[in-house]
MARLO-694623 format. One record per atom (N, C-alpha, C, CB): residue number from 0; residue in one letter; atom name; y, x, z. Coordinates in nm, 2 decimals, padded with zeros to 4 digits, always signed. Each point is the difference from the previous one (the first is absolute). Glycine has a CB too. Example, Ala and Ser with C-alpha at 12.3 -4.5 7.8 and 13.67 -1.06 7.14 Angstrom:
<r><k>0</k><r>A</r><a>N</a><v>-00.57</v><u>+01.32</u><w>+00.78</w></r>
<r><k>0</k><r>A</r><a>CA</a><v>+00.12</v><u>-00.09</u><w>+00.00</w></r>
<r><k>0</k><r>A</r><a>C</a><v>+00.12</v><u>+00.09</u><w>+00.00</w></r>
<r><k>0</k><r>A</r><a>CB</a><v>-00.12</v><u>-00.19</u><w>+00.12</w></r>
<r><k>1</k><r>S</r><a>N</a><v>+00.23</v><u>+00.15</u><w>-00.19</w></r>
<r><k>1</k><r>S</r><a>CA</a><v>+00.11</v><u>+00.09</u><w>+00.00</w></r>
<r><k>1</k><r>S</r><a>C</a><v>+00.11</v><u>-00.08</u><w>+00.08</w></r>
<r><k>1</k><r>S</r><a>CB</a><v>-00.06</v><u>+00.12</u><w>-00.22</w></r>
//
This chain:
<r><k>0</k><r>M</r><a>N</a><v>+11.73</v><u>+06.84</u><w>-16.63</w></r>
<r><k>0</k><r>M</r><a>CA</a><v>-00.09</v><u>-00.11</u><w>+00.02</w></r>
<r><k>0</k><r>M</r><a>C</a><v>-00.10</v><u>+00.04</u><w>+00.11</w></r>
<r><k>0</k><r>M</r><a>CB</a><v>+00.02</v><u>-00.07</u><w>-00.24</w></r>
<r><k>1</k><r>L</r><a>N</a><v>-00.08</v><u>+00.19</u><w>+00.23</w></r>
<r><k>1</k><r>L</r><a>CA</a><v>-00.09</v><u>+00.04</u><w>+00.11</w></r>
<r><k>1</k><r>L</r><a>C</a><v>+00.07</v><u>+00.02</u><w>+00.13</w></r>
<r><k>1</k><r>L</r><a>CB</a><v>-00.13</v><u>+00.11</u><w>-00.17</w></r>
<r><k>2</k><r>R</r><a>N</a><v>+00.25</v><u>-00.07</u><w>+00.17</w></r>
<r><k>2</k><r>R</r><a>CA</a><v>+00.08</v><u>+00.02</u><w>+00.13</w></r>
<r><k>2</k><r>R</r><a>C</a><v>+00.02</v><u>-00.13</u><w>+00.06</w></r>
<r><k>2</k><r>R</r><a>CB</a><v>+00.11</v><u>+00.20</u><w>-00.09</w></r>
<r><k>3</k><r>K</r><a>N</a><v>-00.07</v><u>-00.30</u><w>+00.01</w></r>
<r><k>3</k><r>K</r><a>CA</a><v>+00.02</v><u>-00.14</u><w>+00.05</w></r>
<r><k>3</k><r>K</r><a>C</a><v>-00.12</v><u>-00.05</u><w>+00.07</w></r>
<r><k>3</k><r>K</r><a>CB</a><v>+00.18</v><u>-00.04</u><w>-00.18</w></r>
<r><k>4</k><r>L</r><a>N</a><v>-00.30</v><u>+00.05</u><w>+00.11</w></r>
<r><k>4</k><r>L</r><a>CA</a><v>-00.12</v><u>-00.05</u><w>+00.05</w></r>
<r><k>4</k><r>L</r><a>C</a><v>-00.04</v><u>+00.07</u><w>+00.13</w></r>
<r><k>4</k><r>L</r><a>CB</a><v>-00.07</v><u>-00.05</u><w>-00.23</w></r>
<r><k>5</k><r>L</r><a>N</a><v>+00.09</v><u>+00.18</u><w>+00.24</w></r>
<r><k>5</k><r>L</r><a>CA</a><v>-00.03</v><u>+00.08</u><w>+00.12</w></r>
<r><k>5</k><r>L</r><a>C</a><v>+00.09</v><u>-00.04</u><w>+00.11</w></r>
<r><k>5</k><r>L</r><a>CB</a><v>-00.07</v><u>+00.19</u><w>-00.14</w></r>
<r><k>6</k><r>L</r><a>N</a><v>+00.20</v><u>-00.21</u><w>+00.11</w></r>
<r><k>6</k><r>L</r><a>CA</a><v>+00.09</v><u>-00.05</u><w>+00.10</w></r>
<r><k>6</k><r>L</r><a>C</a><v>-00.03</v><u>-00.13</u><w>+00.06</w></r>
<r><k>6</k><r>L</r><a>CB</a><v>+00.18</v><u>+00.13</u><w>-00.11</w></r>
<r><k>7</k><r>I</r><a>N</a><v>-00.23</v><u>-00.22</u><w>+00.02</w></r>
<r><k>7</k><r>I</r><a>CA</a><v>-00.04</v><u>-00.14</u><w>+00.05</w></r>
<r><k>7</k><r>I</r><a>C</a><v>-00.12</v><u>+00.01</u><w>+00.09</w></r>
<r><k>7</k><r>I</r><a>CB</a><v>+00.09</v><u>-00.10</u><w>-00.22</w></r>
<r><k>8</k><r>I</r><a>N</a><v>-00.19</v><u>+00.18</u><w>+00.18</w></r>
<r><k>8</k><r>I</r><a>CA</a><v>-00.12</v><u>+00.02</u><w>+00.08</w></r>
<r><k>8</k><r>I</r><a>C</a><v>+00.04</v><u>+00.06</u><w>+00.13</w></r>
<r><k>8</k><r>I</r><a>CB</a><v>-00.14</v><u>+00.03</u><w>-00.20</w></r>
<r><k>9</k><r>L</r><a>N</a><v>+00.22</v><u>+00.07</u><w>+00.21</w></r>
<r><k>9</k><r>L</r><a>CA</a><v>+00.04</v><u>+00.07</u><w>+00.12</w></r>
<r><k>9</k><r>L</r><a>C</a><v>+00.08</v><u>-00.10</u><w>+00.09</w></r>
<r><k>9</k><r>L</r><a>CB</a><v>+00.00</v><u>+00.22</u><w>-00.11</w></r>
<r><k>10</k><r>L</r><a>N</a><v>+00.08</v><u>-00.30</u><w>+00.05</w></r>
<r><k>10</k><r>L</r><a>CA</a><v>+00.08</v><u>-00.09</u><w>+00.08</w></r>
<r><k>10</k><r>L</r><a>C</a><v>-00.09</v><u>-00.11</u><w>+00.06</w></r>
<r><k>10</k><r>L</r><a>CB</a><v>+00.20</v><u>+00.04</u><w>-00.14</w></r>
<r><k>11</k><r>A</r><a>N</a><v>-00.30</v><u>-00.08</u><w>+00.06</w></r>
<r><k>11</k><r>A</r><a>CA</a><v>-00.10</v><u>-00.10</u><w>+00.05</w></r>
<r><k>11</k><r>A</r><a>C</a><v>-00.08</v><u>+00.05</u><w>+00.12</w></r>
<r><k>11</k><r>A</r><a>CB</a><v>-00.01</v><u>-00.10</u><w>-00.23</w></r>
<r><k>12</k><r>I</r><a>N</a><v>-00.03</v><u>+00.23</u><w>+00.21</w></r>
<r><k>12</k><r>I</r><a>CA</a><v>-00.08</v><u>+00.06</u><w>+00.11</w></r>
<r><k>12</k><r>I</r><a>C</a><v>+00.09</v><u>+00.01</u><w>+00.13</w></r>
<r><k>12</k><r>I</r><a>CB</a><v>-00.14</v><u>+00.13</u><w>-00.17</w></r>
<r><k>13</k><r>L</r><a>N</a><v>+00.26</v><u>-00.08</u><w>+00.15</w></r>
<r><k>13</k><r>L</r><a>CA</a><v>+00.10</v><u>+00.01</u><w>+00.11</w></r>
<r><k>13</k><r>L</r><a>C</a><v>+00.02</v><u>-00.14</u><w>+00.07</w></r>
<r><k>13</k><r>L</r><a>CB</a><v>+00.11</v><u>+00.20</u><w>-00.11</w></r>
<r><k>14</k><r>L</r><a>N</a><v>-00.10</v><u>-00.30</u><w>+00.03</w></r>
<r><k>14</k><r>L</r><a>CA</a><v>+00.02</v><u>-00.13</u><w>+00.06</w></r>
<r><k>14</k><r>L</r><a>C</a><v>-00.12</v><u>-00.05</u><w>+00.08</w></r>
<r><k>14</k><r>L</r><a>CB</a><v>+00.15</v><u>-00.06</u><w>-00.19</w></r>
<r><k>15</k><r>L</r><a>N</a><v>-00.27</v><u>+00.09</u><w>+00.14</w></r>
<r><k>15</k><r>L</r><a>CA</a><v>-00.12</v><u>-00.04</u><w>+00.07</w></r>
<r><k>15</k><r>L</r><a>C</a><v>-00.01</v><u>+00.09</u><w>+00.13</w></r>
<r><k>15</k><r>L</r><a>CB</a><v>-00.11</v><u>-00.07</u><w>-00.22</w></r>
<r><k>16</k><r>V</r><a>N</a><v>+00.14</v><u>+00.19</u><w>+00.21</w></r>
<r><k>16</k><r>V</r><a>CA</a><v>-00.01</v><u>+00.09</u><w>+00.12</w></r>
<r><k>16</k><r>V</r><a>C</a><v>+00.09</v><u>-00.04</u><w>+00.11</w></r>
<r><k>16</k><r>V</r><a>CB</a><v>-00.06</v><u>+00.19</u><w>-00.15</w></r>
<r><k>17</k><r>L</r><a>N</a><v>+00.19</v><u>-00.22</u><w>+00.11</w></r>
<r><k>17</k><r>L</r><a>CA</a><v>+00.10</v><u>-00.04</u><w>+00.10</w></r>
<r><k>17</k><r>L</r><a>C</a><v>-00.04</v><u>-00.13</u><w>+00.06</w></r>
<r><k>17</k><r>L</r><a>CB</a><v>+00.18</v><u>+00.13</u><w>-00.12</w></r>
<r><k>18</k><r>A</r><a>N</a><v>-00.23</v><u>-00.22</u><w>+00.04</w></r>
<r><k>18</k><r>A</r><a>CA</a><v>-00.04</v><u>-00.13</u><w>+00.05</w></r>
<r><k>18</k><r>A</r><a>C</a><v>-00.12</v><u>+00.00</u><w>+00.10</w></r>
<r><k>18</k><r>A</r><a>CB</a><v>+00.08</v><u>-00.10</u><w>-00.22</w></r>
<r><k>19</k><r>S</r><a>N</a><v>-00.16</v><u>+00.20</u><w>+00.21</w></r>
<r><k>19</k><r>S</r><a>CA</a><v>-00.12</v><u>+00.01</u><w>+00.08</w></r>
<r><k>19</k><r>S</r><a>C</a><v>+00.03</v><u>+00.09</u><w>+00.13</w></r>
<r><k>19</k><r>S</r><a>CB</a><v>-00.14</v><u>-00.03</u><w>-00.21</w></r>
<r><k>20</k><r>C</r><a>N</a><v>+00.25</v><u>+00.09</u><w>+00.22</w></r>
<r><k>20</k><r>C</r><a>CA</a><v>+00.03</v><u>+00.08</u><w>+00.12</w></r>
<r><k>20</k><r>C</r><a>C</a><v>+00.02</v><u>-00.08</u><w>+00.12</w></r>
<r><k>20</k><r>C</r><a>CB</a><v>+00.10</v><u>+00.18</u><w>-00.15</w></r>
<r><k>21</k><r>Q</r><a>N</a><v>-00.15</v><u>-00.14</u><w>+00.26</w></r>
<r><k>21</k><r>Q</r><a>CA</a><v>+00.02</v><u>-00.07</u><w>+00.13</w></r>
<r><k>21</k><r>Q</r><a>C</a><v>+00.08</v><u>+00.08</u><w>+00.10</w></r>
<r><k>21</k><r>Q</r><a>CB</a><v>-00.21</v><u>-00.13</u><w>-00.05</w></r>
<r><k>22</k><r>T</r><a>N</a><v>+00.21</v><u>+00.26</u><w>+00.03</w></r>
<r><k>22</k><r>T</r><a>CA</a><v>+00.07</v><u>+00.08</u><w>+00.10</w></r>
<r><k>22</k><r>T</r><a>C</a><v>+00.08</v><u>+00.11</u><w>-00.07</w></r>
<r><k>22</k><r>T</r><a>CB</a><v>-00.18</v><u>-00.04</u><w>+00.17</w></r>
<r><k>23</k><r>V</r><a>N</a><v>+00.27</v><u>+00.11</u><w>-00.10</w></r>
<r><k>23</k><r>V</r><a>CA</a><v>+00.08</v><u>+00.11</u><w>-00.06</w></r>
<r><k>23</k><r>V</r><a>C</a><v>-00.10</v><u>+00.11</u><w>-00.04</w></r>
<r><k>23</k><r>V</r><a>CB</a><v>+00.21</v><u>-00.06</u><w>+00.14</w></r>
<r><k>24</k><r>Q</r><a>N</a><v>-00.31</v><u>+00.09</u><w>-00.06</w></r>
<r><k>24</k><r>Q</r><a>CA</a><v>-00.09</v><u>+00.10</u><w>-00.03</w></r>
<r><k>24</k><r>Q</r><a>C</a><v>-00.08</v><u>-00.04</u><w>-00.13</w></r>
<r><k>24</k><r>Q</r><a>CB</a><v>-00.02</v><u>+00.06</u><w>+00.25</w></r>
<r><k>25</k><r>G</r><a>N</a><v>-00.01</v><u>-00.18</u><w>-00.26</w></r>
<r><k>25</k><r>G</r><a>CA</a><v>-00.07</v><u>-00.05</u><w>-00.12</w></r>
<r><k>25</k><r>G</r><a>C</a><v>+00.08</v><u>+00.02</u><w>-00.13</w></r>
<r><k>25</k><r>G</r><a>CB</a><v>-00.12</v><u>-00.17</u><w>+00.14</w></r>
<r><k>26</k><r>V</r><a>N</a><v>+00.25</v><u>+00.14</u><w>-00.12</w></r>
<r><k>26</k><r>V</r><a>CA</a><v>+00.09</v><u>+00.02</u><w>-00.12</w></r>
<r><k>26</k><r>V</r><a>C</a><v>+00.00</v><u>+00.15</u><w>-00.04</w></r>
<r><k>26</k><r>V</r><a>CB</a><v>+00.15</v><u>-00.19</u><w>+00.08</w></r>
<r><k>27</k><r>G</r><a>N</a><v>-00.15</v><u>+00.28</u><w>+00.01</w></r>
<r><k>27</k><r>G</r><a>CA</a><v>+00.00</v><u>+00.14</u><w>-00.03</w></r>
<r><k>27</k><r>G</r><a>C</a><v>-00.13</v><u>+00.04</u><w>-00.08</w></r>
<r><k>27</k><r>G</r><a>CB</a><v>+00.14</v><u>+00.05</u><w>+00.20</w></r>
<r><k>28</k><r>G</r><a>N</a><v>-00.25</v><u>-00.10</u><w>-00.15</w></r>
<r><k>28</k><r>G</r><a>CA</a><v>-00.13</v><u>+00.03</u><w>-00.06</w></r>
<r><k>28</k><r>G</r><a>C</a><v>-00.01</v><u>-00.06</u><w>-00.14</w></r>
<r><k>28</k><r>G</r><a>CB</a><v>-00.10</v><u>+00.01</u><w>+00.22</w></r>
<r><k>29</k><r>D</r><a>N</a><v>+00.16</v><u>-00.13</u><w>-00.24</w></r>
<r><k>29</k><r>D</r><a>CA</a><v>+00.00</v><u>-00.07</u><w>-00.13</w></r>
<r><k>29</k><r>D</r><a>C</a><v>+00.09</v><u>+00.07</u><w>-00.10</w></r>
<r><k>29</k><r>D</r><a>CB</a><v>-00.05</v><u>-00.21</u><w>+00.12</w></r>
<r><k>30</k><r>I</r><a>N</a><v>+00.16</v><u>+00.26</u><w>-00.07</w></r>
<r><k>30</k><r>I</r><a>CA</a><v>+00.09</v><u>+00.07</u><w>-00.09</w></r>
<r><k>30</k><r>I</r><a>C</a><v>-00.07</v><u>+00.13</u><w>-00.05</w></r>
<r><k>30</k><r>I</r><a>CB</a><v>+00.21</v><u>-00.10</u><w>+00.12</w></r>
<r><k>31</k><r>K</r><a>N</a><v>-00.27</v><u>+00.17</u><w>-00.02</w></r>
<r><k>31</k><r>K</r><a>CA</a><v>-00.07</v><u>+00.12</u><w>-00.04</w></r>
<r><k>31</k><r>K</r><a>C</a><v>-00.11</v><u>-00.02</u><w>-00.10</w></r>
<r><k>31</k><r>K</r><a>CB</a><v>+00.05</v><u>+00.09</u><w>+00.23</w></r>
<r><k>32</k><r>W</r><a>N</a><v>-00.13</v><u>-00.20</u><w>-00.21</w></r>
<r><k>32</k><r>W</r><a>CA</a><v>-00.11</v><u>-00.04</u><w>-00.09</w></r>
<r><k>32</k><r>W</r><a>C</a><v>+00.06</v><u>-00.03</u><w>-00.14</w></r>
<r><k>32</k><r>W</r><a>CB</a><v>-00.14</v><u>-00.08</u><w>+00.20</w></r>
<r><k>33</k><r>T</r><a>N</a><v>+00.25</v><u>+00.01</u><w>-00.20</w></r>
<r><k>33</k><r>T</r><a>CA</a><v>+00.06</v><u>-00.04</u><w>-00.13</w></r>
<r><k>33</k><r>T</r><a>C</a><v>+00.05</v><u>+00.12</u><w>-00.07</w></r>
<r><k>33</k><r>T</r><a>CB</a><v>+00.07</v><u>-00.22</u><w>+00.10</w></r>
<r><k>34</k><r>G</r><a>N</a><v>-00.01</v><u>+00.32</u><w>-00.03</w></r>
<r><k>34</k><r>G</r><a>CA</a><v>+00.04</v><u>+00.12</u><w>-00.07</w></r>
<r><k>34</k><r>G</r><a>C</a><v>-00.11</v><u>+00.08</u><w>-00.05</w></r>
<r><k>34</k><r>G</r><a>CB</a><v>+00.19</v><u>+00.01</u><w>+00.15</w></r>
<r><k>35</k><r>Q</r><a>N</a><v>-00.30</v><u>+00.00</u><w>-00.08</w></r>
<r><k>35</k><r>Q</r><a>CA</a><v>-00.12</v><u>+00.07</u><w>-00.05</w></r>
<r><k>35</k><r>Q</r><a>C</a><v>-00.06</v><u>-00.07</u><w>-00.12</w></r>
<r><k>35</k><r>Q</r><a>CB</a><v>-00.05</v><u>+00.08</u><w>+00.23</w></r>
<r><k>36</k><r>K</r><a>N</a><v>+00.04</v><u>-00.21</u><w>-00.23</w></r>
<r><k>36</k><r>K</r><a>CA</a><v>-00.06</v><u>-00.07</u><w>-00.12</w></r>
<r><k>36</k><r>K</r><a>C</a><v>+00.10</v><u>+00.01</u><w>-00.12</w></r>
<r><k>36</k><r>K</r><a>CB</a><v>-00.12</v><u>-00.16</u><w>+00.16</w></r>
<r><k>37</k><r>S</r><a>N</a><v>+00.25</v><u>+00.16</u><w>-00.13</w></r>
<r><k>37</k><r>S</r><a>CA</a><v>+00.09</v><u>+00.01</u><w>-00.11</w></r>
<r><k>37</k><r>S</r><a>C</a><v>-00.01</v><u>+00.14</u><w>-00.07</w></r>
<r><k>37</k><r>S</r><a>CB</a><v>+00.16</v><u>-00.16</u><w>+00.12</w></r>
<r><k>38</k><r>A</r><a>N</a><v>-00.18</v><u>+00.26</u><w>-00.03</w></r>
<r><k>38</k><r>A</r><a>CA</a><v>-00.01</v><u>+00.14</u><w>-00.06</w></r>
<r><k>38</k><r>A</r><a>C</a><v>-00.13</v><u>+00.01</u><w>-00.08</w></r>
<r><k>38</k><r>A</r><a>CB</a><v>+00.12</v><u>+00.09</u><w>+00.20</w></r>
<r><k>39</k><r>E</r><a>N</a><v>-00.23</v><u>-00.16</u><w>-00.15</w></r>
<r><k>39</k><r>E</r><a>CA</a><v>-00.13</v><u>+00.01</u><w>-00.07</w></r>
<r><k>39</k><r>E</r><a>C</a><v>+00.02</v><u>-00.07</u><w>-00.14</w></r>
<r><k>39</k><r>E</r><a>CB</a><v>-00.13</v><u>+00.00</u><w>+00.22</w></r>
<r><k>40</k><r>I</r><a>N</a><v>+00.20</v><u>-00.11</u><w>-00.22</w></r>
<r><k>40</k><r>I</r><a>CA</a><v>+00.02</v><u>-00.07</u><w>-00.13</w></r>
<r><k>40</k><r>I</r><a>C</a><v>+00.08</v><u>+00.08</u><w>-00.09</w></r>
<r><k>40</k><r>I</r><a>CB</a><v>-00.01</v><u>-00.22</u><w>+00.12</w></r>
<r><k>41</k><r>L</r><a>N</a><v>+00.12</v><u>+00.28</u><w>-00.07</w></r>
<r><k>41</k><r>L</r><a>CA</a><v>+00.09</v><u>+00.08</u><w>-00.09</w></r>
<r><k>41</k><r>L</r><a>C</a><v>-00.08</v><u>+00.13</u><w>-00.05</w></r>
<r><k>41</k><r>L</r><a>CB</a><v>+00.20</v><u>-00.09</u><w>+00.13</w></r>
<r><k>42</k><r>E</r><a>N</a><v>-00.28</v><u>+00.14</u><w>-00.05</w></r>
<r><k>42</k><r>E</r><a>CA</a><v>-00.08</v><u>+00.12</u><w>-00.05</w></r>
<r><k>42</k><r>E</r><a>C</a><v>-00.10</v><u>-00.04</u><w>-00.11</w></r>
<r><k>42</k><r>E</r><a>CB</a><v>+00.02</v><u>+00.10</u><w>+00.23</w></r>
<r><k>43</k><r>G</r><a>N</a><v>-00.06</v><u>-00.22</u><w>-00.23</w></r>
<r><k>43</k><r>G</r><a>CA</a><v>-00.10</v><u>-00.05</u><w>-00.10</w></r>
<r><k>43</k><r>G</r><a>C</a><v>+00.07</v><u>-00.03</u><w>-00.13</w></r>
<r><k>43</k><r>G</r><a>CB</a><v>-00.14</v><u>-00.09</u><w>+00.18</w></r>
<r><k>44</k><r>I</r><a>N</a><v>+00.27</v><u>+00.08</u><w>-00.19</w></r>
<r><k>44</k><r>I</r><a>CA</a><v>+00.07</v><u>-00.03</u><w>-00.12</w></r>
<r><k>44</k><r>I</r><a>C</a><v>+00.02</v><u>+00.12</u><w>-00.09</w></r>
<r><k>44</k><r>I</r><a>CB</a><v>+00.11</v><u>-00.19</u><w>+00.11</w></r>
//
């Protein structure tokens, strides 16, 4: 249950990040940010 919720949250964040990217460089920065936030969330569990 918790994994499904976490997956849904991460996918929603990824969707928002990809929708807001305007350049290839922006995509790289957003992917890096998403990875960092995902790691922070997983460390908190």
